[in-house]
Backbone bond lengths (Angstrom), bond angles and torsions (degrees), N, CA, C in turn:
res aa  C-N    CA-C-N  psi(-1)  N-CA   C-N-CA  omega(-1)  CA-C   N-CA-C  phi
1 X - - - 1.447 - - 1.524 109.29 -
2 X 1.301 115.32 142.05 1.458 120.45 -178.76 1.519 110.34 -99.39
3 X 1.331 116.27 138.10 1.461 122.97 177.29 1.517 108.68 -127.24
4 X 1.328 115.63 92.38 1.459 120.41 176.43 1.522 109.43 -77.47
5 X 1.328 116.17 169.76 1.455 121.19 172.64 1.530 106.94 -71.96
6 X 1.335 117.59 133.36 1.464 121.59 -177.07 1.523 111.32 -62.55
7 X 1.309 115.21 140.88 1.462 121.95 172.48 1.520 107.28 -152.97
8 X 1.290 116.32 151.52 1.462 119.86 -178.81 1.519 112.08 77.66
9 X 1.317 114.68 -175.97 1.465 120.83 -174.43 1.515 113.12 -87.31
10 X 1.326 117.71 -31.55 1.463 121.34 -177.33 1.522 108.81 -87.02
11 X 1.334 115.13 119.98 1.464 120.27 -177.40 1.522 108.91 -128.12
12 X 1.333 115.66 119.71 1.458 120.81 -178.65 1.518 109.71 -118.66
13 X 1.321 117.37 -67.21 1.467 123.78 178.15 1.524 107.95 -127.54
14 X 1.339 116.74 91.38 1.455 119.89 -178.29 1.524 109.61 -157.38
15 X 1.330 114.95 167.63 1.462 122.09 -176.64 1.526 109.29 -108.47
16 X 1.334 115.51 126.98 1.465 122.15 178.85 1.526 109.46 -83.64
17 X 1.342 115.45 -50.82 1.464 122.29 178.86 1.531 107.28 -156.38
18 X 1.305 117.58 -166.16 1.457 120.63 -173.41 1.512 115.70 -68.98
19 X 1.338 117.90 -13.55 1.463 119.29 179.57 1.531 113.95 -131.75
20 X 1.324 117.48 11.30 1.464 121.08 179.72 1.525 109.37 -138.01
21 X 1.343 115.23 134.51 1.455 119.57 178.15 1.527 109.52 -150.37
22 X 1.313 115.03 166.28 1.462 122.36 176.41 1.524 107.92 -108.24
23 X 1.324 115.82 136.33 1.462 122.22 176.60 1.523 107.60 -133.82
24 X 1.320 115.60 118.28 1.471 120.93 -179.29 1.530 111.73 52.27
25 X 1.332 116.98 37.79 1.454 121.76 177.24 1.521 115.27 82.29
26 X 1.340 117.33 5.23 1.466 121.71 178.41 1.518 109.19 -110.01
27 X 1.335 116.32 131.95 1.469 120.88 -179.18 1.531 109.17 -84.45
28 X 1.322 115.36 125.12 1.460 123.00 -176.71 1.527 109.51 -115.25
29 X 1.336 116.21 132.90 1.471 122.09 172.39 1.519 106.98 -109.34
30 X 1.325 117.27 121.97 1.463 120.98 179.00 1.522 107.87 -68.11
31 X 1.324 115.65 117.65 1.461 121.81 -166.08 1.519 115.18 -79.02
32 X 1.326 118.20 -21.04 1.467 118.99 -173.12 1.523 114.42 -98.38
33 X 1.342 117.16 2.98 1.470 120.25 -178.38 1.520 111.74 -138.46
34 X 1.324 114.81 167.82 1.454 123.34 167.75 1.522 106.85 -137.02
35 X 1.323 116.42 133.63 1.459 120.97 -179.10 1.524 109.98 -116.11
36 X 1.322 117.40 165.45 1.466 120.83 179.42 1.530 111.54 -59.31
37 X 1.309 115.48 148.20 1.465 121.76 179.50 1.527 110.47 -73.86
38 X 1.321 115.55 141.78 1.461 120.08 173.14 1.524 111.44 -109.03
39 X 1.336 117.37 -26.36 1.460 119.19 -177.87 1.520 112.90 -84.70
40 X 1.333 116.80 -29.87 1.465 119.39 178.49 1.533 109.98 -145.73
41 X 1.334 116.82 65.66 1.469 119.73 -179.51 1.530 110.95 -68.96
42 X 1.336 115.34 150.28 1.464 120.58 -179.38 1.525 112.78 -83.94
43 X 1.329 117.03 -15.77 1.466 120.94 -179.95 1.526 109.08 -159.99
44 X 1.323 115.91 170.34 1.468 120.82 -178.90 1.527 111.85 -63.42
45 X 1.328 117.01 -35.53 1.471 120.22 179.55 1.526 110.68 -63.75
46 X 1.336 116.42 -41.78 1.465 119.16 178.07 1.527 110.96 -65.46
47 X 1.310 117.45 -40.57 1.467 121.22 178.58 1.528 110.76 -59.71
48 X 1.326 116.62 -45.54 1.471 120.68 -179.32 1.527 110.98 -64.95
49 X 1.332 117.09 -45.34 1.468 120.24 178.51 1.526 110.98 -65.21
50 X 1.311 117.06 -36.67 1.457 120.73 178.03 1.517 111.98 -62.18
51 X 1.318 116.89 -42.06 1.468 120.73 176.84 1.525 110.75 -63.40
52 X 1.338 116.32 -43.63 1.471 120.37 178.84 1.523 111.39 -63.07
53 X 1.338 117.35 -42.61 1.462 121.17 179.24 1.530 111.00 -63.88
54 X 1.319 116.97 -38.13 1.464 121.59 179.39 1.526 110.61 -63.65
55 X 1.314 116.57 -48.85 1.470 121.20 179.07 1.526 110.63 -62.53
56 X 1.324 116.22 -42.50 1.474 119.91 -178.52 1.522 111.41 -65.42
57 X 1.337 117.69 -41.43 1.460 118.99 176.73 1.518 110.42 -61.22
58 X 1.315 117.81 -41.58 1.461 121.67 176.74 1.530 110.64 -55.92
59 X 1.328 116.57 -45.29 1.467 120.98 179.09 1.527 111.78 -64.48
60 X 1.337 116.04 -44.33 1.469 120.00 -177.67 1.525 111.43 -65.13
61 X 1.311 118.00 -42.18 1.458 120.42 179.78 1.525 111.56 -65.96
62 X 1.333 116.61 -36.76 1.466 120.97 -178.58 1.525 113.28 -77.29
63 X 1.327 117.77 -9.60 1.467 121.57 -173.90 1.529 114.16 -74.17
64 X 1.321 117.95 -8.73 1.453 119.55 178.18 1.513 111.95 150.97
65 X 1.332 115.77 -179.46 1.463 120.30 -177.57 1.528 112.42 -58.49
66 X 1.331 114.85 145.75 1.458 120.88 176.81 1.519 108.19 -142.59
67 X 1.312 115.63 165.82 1.454 122.40 -179.24 1.524 108.86 -118.19
68 X 1.322 116.75 141.88 1.453 122.00 175.39 1.529 108.09 -102.54
69 X 1.335 115.85 118.58 1.459 121.70 -176.69 1.531 109.04 -105.39
70 X 1.335 116.85 121.95 1.471 119.77 178.68 1.525 111.50 -66.84
71 X 1.337 114.64 156.94 1.463 120.35 173.21 1.529 107.76 -114.88
72 X 1.313 118.09 -165.20 1.460 121.51 -176.48 1.530 114.35 -70.33
73 X 1.328 118.34 -17.44 1.473 123.02 174.42 1.514 108.35 -118.37
74 X 1.328 117.16 141.26 1.455 120.34 -179.23 1.522 112.48 -78.79
75 X 1.356 116.41 -41.21 1.465 121.31 -175.41 1.515 111.18 -136.09
76 X 1.348 114.46 157.90 1.463 119.04 172.31 1.531 109.16 -93.81
77 X 1.324 116.58 -176.84 1.466 120.98 -176.83 1.528 112.94 -66.11
78 X 1.339 117.81 -15.71 1.467 122.20 179.32 1.527 112.25 -95.45
79 X 1.334 117.25 3.99 1.458 120.68 179.30 1.517 114.60 82.52
80 X 1.317 116.81 9.42 1.463 120.08 177.94 1.525 109.35 -81.64
81 X 1.317 117.47 138.74 1.453 121.72 175.26 1.529 108.10 -70.35
82 X 1.326 116.50 130.12 1.466 121.81 -179.68 1.525 108.72 -93.36
83 X 1.325 116.10 116.87 1.454 120.57 -177.23 1.534 110.03 -143.75
84 X 1.327 115.40 151.75 1.460 121.42 168.39 1.519 105.93 -97.18
85 X 1.321 116.92 132.33 1.459 122.01 -177.67 1.532 108.09 -96.83
86 X 1.329 115.59 118.69 1.462 121.45 -175.66 1.528 110.95 -117.20
87 X 1.324 114.47 141.64 1.462 120.85 171.05 1.526 106.67 -139.56
88 X 1.298 116.27 127.04 1.467 121.99 178.38 1.529 111.95 52.45
89 X 1.332 116.57 40.92 1.460 121.28 176.39 1.519 115.71 77.46
90 X 1.329 117.20 7.52 1.467 120.60 -179.21 1.522 110.20 -125.83
91 X 1.320 115.48 140.03 1.455 120.86 178.08 1.537 110.07 -72.01
92 X 1.316 115.70 132.33 1.469 119.85 173.70 1.525 108.99 -63.31
93 X 1.321 116.97 -30.72 1.459 121.13 175.22 1.512 111.89 -58.94
94 X 1.334 117.22 -39.64 1.470 120.76 177.50 1.526 111.36 -61.37
95 X 1.321 116.22 -35.56 1.470 120.11 177.48 1.525 110.01 -64.46
96 X 1.326 116.63 -45.78 1.470 120.19 179.28 1.523 111.21 -63.94
97 X 1.327 117.52 -37.29 1.469 120.85 176.68 1.523 109.95 -64.07
98 X 1.322 117.09 -46.98 1.462 121.74 -179.01 1.530 111.53 -60.79
99 X 1.321 117.00 -29.99 1.464 121.77 -179.41 1.527 112.20 -89.18
100 X 1.328 117.76 4.02 1.459 121.62 177.98 1.521 114.57 76.69
101 X 1.339 117.00 17.34 1.462 121.29 -176.16 1.522 113.04 -106.24
102 X 1.326 117.24 2.77 1.466 121.48 179.91 1.516 109.74 -154.23
103 X 1.322 115.04 158.27 1.466 123.04 170.03 1.522 107.34 -111.05
104 X 1.309 116.89 152.52 1.463 120.82 170.40 1.529 107.66 -62.60
105 X 1.346 117.52 134.48 1.457 120.84 179.15 1.521 109.61 -72.53
106 X 1.316 116.57 122.52 1.459 122.57 -178.90 1.532 111.69 -120.83
107 X 1.320 116.19 16.93 1.460 120.07 178.71 1.513 113.68 95.26
108 X 1.316 117.18 -0.94 1.456 121.58 178.53 1.532 108.92 -154.28
109 X 1.319 115.68 158.09 1.464 120.65 178.98 1.524 110.54 -80.18
110 X 1.316 115.58 137.95 1.455 120.19 174.67 1.519 109.47 -98.60
111 X 1.312 115.81 158.71 1.464 121.70 -175.69 1.528 110.83 -76.68
112 X 1.331 115.79 137.41 1.471 122.09 176.62 1.524 111.68 -108.63
113 X 1.326 118.83 -0.96 1.473 120.95 -173.71 1.523 112.48 -99.71
């Protein structure tokens, strides 16, 4: 399955940023990570990392089948489904963390600048 970077109003299977994507018309927020902002970065370094995280998530999602694992809450305040994305028993979020493109989600955003 292909996951391009989202553009336009119609979103089916695409990546918004490093921790949010659309799958079959449903907006998913990866629950175990936080990535740099692309829509309102606090500095140029965050903007650059946010772009890299977005592209990398697109690549990881397109690399093959994955499973969406629910957490203790179904949705966040923005209506996004909260899920951990797993492939072969490993969180895709862990891959982004290992590559320096995400932080473990601890209930608050960490600084990227």
